[in-house]
C-alpha positions, -999 to +999 in steps of 0.1 A: +446-156+217+432-163+182+409-135+170+386-148+142+384-125+112+346-122+113+347-112+150+373-086+143+353-070+115+321-070+136+336-057+168+364-035+157+361-026+120+326-011+121+334+006+154+364+023+138+343+035+109+318+051+133+346+068+151+359+082+118+391+061+119+388+048+083+425+041+079+425+017+109+392+002+097+408-006+064+438-022+081+413-043+101+394-053+069+426-062+050+438-082+080+405-101+081+407-107+043+442-122+046+433-144+075+398-154+063+410-188+050+419-198+086+385-187+099+359-213+109+333-190+092+335-198+055+318-165+046+344-143+063+362-135+030+329-122+015+321-102+046+356-087+045+350-077+008+317-061+018+335-040+045+362-030+020+335-020-005+318+001+022+350+019+029+355+025-008+323+043-014+326+063+017+360+075+004+346+081-031+363+052-049+331+039-066+350+016-090+367-003-062+335-003-042+316-020-070+342-047-074+343-055-037+306-053-030+296-074-061+323-100-051+307-102-017+272-104-032+282-135-053+294-152-021+267-142+003+237-130-018+213-130+012+236-111+036+219-081+050+249-057+051+261-066+016+227-057+001+223-026+022+257-013+013+252-022-024+220-001-022+240+029-009+267+023-036+241+022-064+223+053-051+256+072-050+262+060-086+228+073-098+214+038-104+184+043-082+163+014-094+191-010-085+195+008-052+157+003-045+160-034-053+190-038-029+173-020-001+143-042-006+165-074-005+182-062+027+148-057+043+136-091+033+166-111+047+163-098+083+137-099+110+156-075+132+135-043+137+165-019+137+180-034+106+146-033+088+143+004+096+178+011+083+169-006+050+133+007+046+142+044+053+161+050+021+136+029+001+107+050+014+126+082+005+130+069-031+093+061-032+085+097-024+110+112-049+090+125-078+120+125-102+127+088-094+090+078-095+085+094-129+104+064-143+097+039-116+060+029-114+041+010-088+039-019-113+077-019-114+078-022-076+053-051-078+074-070-103+105-066-082+087-084-054+091-115-076+064-136-061+065-122-025+033-104-031+002-124-023-024-125-051+000-118-080+004-154-090-030-158-105-047-134-130-082-122-123-093-143-153-088-174-132-121-166-115-140-154-146-177-162-140-205-168-164-229-138-166-260-158-157-243-169-125-238-134-112-269-113-120-272-077-107-250-047-107-217-038-091-214-042-053-195-018-031-173-032-002-158-005+021-130-019+042-118-001+074-082-009+079-057-002+107-026-012+088-004-007+120-022-036+135-016-072+124-053-080+130-063-060+099-043-081+075-071-106+072-096-079+062-071-065+036-067-099+020-104-104+021-110-073+000-083-083-025-098-118-027-133-105-034-121-083-062-102-112-078-130-137-073-158-117-088-138-094-110-130-057-104-161-045-123-185-066-102-172-060-067-156-026-061-136-027-029-120+003-013-098+007+018-102+034+043-071+036+066-078+046+102-059+047+135-035+071+151-003+050+144-007+044+107+007+069+082-020+061+057-048+073+079-070+102+069-096+123+088-123+117+062-118+080+066-126+083+103-157+102+095-169+074+072-161+048+099-182+067+125-211+070+099-213+032+099-204+029+136-177+005+125-142-002+139-107-011+125-117-046+114-147-040+094-162-046+059-194-029+049-213-043+019-236-020-001-238+003+029-262-019+049-244-052+058-215-045+082-191-072+092-175-057+123-146-072+142-146-074+180-118-055+196-087-077+197-084-075+235-120-081+243-125-118+238-127-145+211-114-139+177-149-135+162-168-109+142-203-096+146-226-092+117-252-064+117-279-068+091-299-040+076-325-041+105-297-036+130-300-069+148-266-083+157-257-119+156-224-137+162-207-144+129-177-164+118-141-159+128-124-128+115-104-148+090-136-158+073-147-123+064-141-131+027-163-163+025-189-147+047-193-118+023-190-140-007-214-168+003-239-152+027-243-118+010-230-113-025-240-147-039-270-154-017-285-120-022-278-108-057-290-073-065-313-066-094-305-042-122-300-008-108-324+021-113-296+046-115-263+047-132-232+069-130-219+081-164-188+101-174-153+099-188-128+114-164-095+124-180-059+127-168-036+153-182-003+150-163-011+154-126-045+170-133-077+149-134-109+165-146-143+156-161-180+155-153-200+127-137-237+125-143-264+104-125-289+089-149-322+074-139-355+082-122-360+108-095-337+103-065-347+103-028-340+137-012-315+120+011-294+107-018-258+119-019-230+114-044-196+104-030-164+106-052-132+090-040-097+092-054-080+059-049-046+043-057-048+007-070-017-002-051+005+015-024+036+001-007+039+011+029+060+000+059+038-005+090+042-026+121+077-038+110+062-052+078+062-041+042+030-046+024+011-035-007-023-020+001-049-021-026-075+005-037-066+029-009-087+060-005-062+089-009-086+118-012-123+125-010-133+148-039-169+153-029-180+176-001-181+162+035-213+141+037-215+138-001-228+160-029-265+168-027-284+157-058-314+177-069-346+160-077-345+176-111-328+152-136-310+182-151-292+190-119-274+158-111-239+164-123-205+166-105-175+184-118-142+166-111-112+188-104-082+171-088-044+174-089-023+145-076+007+167-069-014+190-047-030+160-029+005+146-022+017+180-008-014+182+014-007+147+027+029+156+034+019+187+054-008+168+073+016+141+084+046+163+091+042+161+129+036+124+130+063+116+104+089+136+124+086+109+151+097+082+127+129+078+106+111+065+075+088+089+056+051+083+050+040+072+016+028+106+004+037+103-033+007+094-055+014+075-087-010+092-111-008+061-133-025+040-107-052+065-098-088+055-100-120+072-091-148+054-073-182+071-074-213+060-056-247+073-048-259+065-012-292+071+006-279+088+038-310+078+057-311+041+049-274+039+041-282+018+010-258+022-020-280+030-050-253+030-077-216+026-078-189+026-105-151+026-108-135+049-133-099+048-147-091+083-160-084+084-198-051+099-207-050+132-225-072+163-229-106+161-243-108+169-280-129+199-290 
């Protein structure tokens, strides 16, 4: 009976490695390599090279492993195992950026859940390694996606608008996202689209992650969601216009819109959250120049972020509160068998629960910023320890200080109206005396 080389490798070679019988596994791989020209599978020779390369790095022969694995890569560049094992080889060789790229390639070429988890687990561990991330930024990761990331093809300037066409001040869009659910992807893309369309200074969009199954969830995000009586498919504009998605199992794929007076009306389909916000609210109801402004220059010195924010303008309502959020402009996370960049994710709430009370006296309207991204990362790791133990891949707990931004807004807690909002990018270095 003829045993094809590819079948021999798949059924016997890998089994022997798992059993610790590497000598027999090498004999099987050598046999497959010799007889590959007779195989109906033209890629057998490259698959045999990959198996030999795997055996080489397991046995510590990195030079031979590189030769065999790269030879396989030239022949079958989109083979899952070739990329996965090249990732292991590069990580053993200390070339962690190359390893990251190969793990990512392995993830992208398969739809098998088990294989995806095997590829994403070492990638997520690298993402949380402070030593690795010191030289590998979020922007580096985005560039390695090479066009697979929606929204990176077109610069924001593509949507630059004339000033007289967009009067008023910045608008705040709060997105409530359950990233473990596919139904939230539309809301995420809507938020990214709004920021690109109007410009990041005009529409400030933040993502609160909620839900028991997502590793990006935070208890303070759930509090904010309950404040608006929202759910996992929601977008709240300026605190008063809430576009809320119906539960995915309850009926048609629609959203409800609650206006400021609380009267619900059936809105557009969930996929039209973006045009609904853009056409019906932001463009149709431009806000006038704000009475209040938020001033300050937060600074970043290493992992430490400090500074003072001050609210300027007339006397504030007694129910006004200042909220300060620490956000990351981009986070890569593996949820629901998918790898996705999440934008402007709330990583920590720096203000007290319910917001910082603002005195009616103009001289008593400041907020002292004191934050440390390393401590926030450690707190997230501790909070997610029990949940993360149930999964082979780690949660994205590392915070890239180079992508940190602060979003500050003043809200009337009775009417829920946003009175002022501003995004701050911390300036690098200590303040000069």
